Every structure is written in structure tokens, then in C-alpha cells.
C-alpha angles and dihedrals in degrees: 000000000000119000120254117242114210127199117241089255092055091049091050092050093049092050089049090053090053091049091052092048091049091050088054090055101262120146120249091245093056094042095054091043089058091057091044097243128128117248091240090056091051092054091047 
């Protein structure tokens, strides 16, 4: 399966979604799963 390449705007929006989820009390694992990114990728 080829990797997806996201534009900088898409990356920014996904990171914003994670920030909002974390502010609402979600765990990091659940937040990154919602945006369909692996936890390792999020930390990178």
C-alpha cells in the first residue's frame, strides 16, 4: 500500500484536530486514531 502524502495545510488541520481532542480529555492514542495516523508518526 503506497503512503499518503498530505499537503502542509492538511497536516496542520490534522494536528489541530488532535489538539482539540486532547483538550477535551481524549488520550493521544484515540486522538491520532481518529485522524488515521499512527502514534509514532504523530510524535515525529
